[in-house]
Residue, then its C-alpha position, 0 to 999 in steps of 0.5 A: m902498472a901490475i897493480r892495474g893490470k890485475f885491478g882491470a882483470v878482477l873487474g873484468f871477471l866481476a862484471a862477466q859474473c854479472m852480466r851471466l847472474f842477470s842476462r835473460v836466455p831466448t825462449r822459443c815458441g811453440e813452432t820454432q821449436k816444433k820447426l826444431d824437432f821434426t826438421s825434414s819431411g818426406q813430402r818437402m822433399g818430393l819423396r814418396f815411399t812404399d807401405k813396407v817402408r813407411d811400416r818400417f820407419r813408422s814408429m820414429w815418425l810419429k810425435k812423441s808427448 
């Protein structure tokens, strides 16, 4: 019985390695990526900022290209 268990473990390991090699990684489209990059928006939350606060955080809000 020990041989059968060991054979199953080796076979399972090989199957896992084959699946890892040939599996596809889901790609993200442009819209999904934009939503993930900029998750929160002050306008959608109903917030209003003063010019002083807006100037302070402007560098973080600018999109990196």
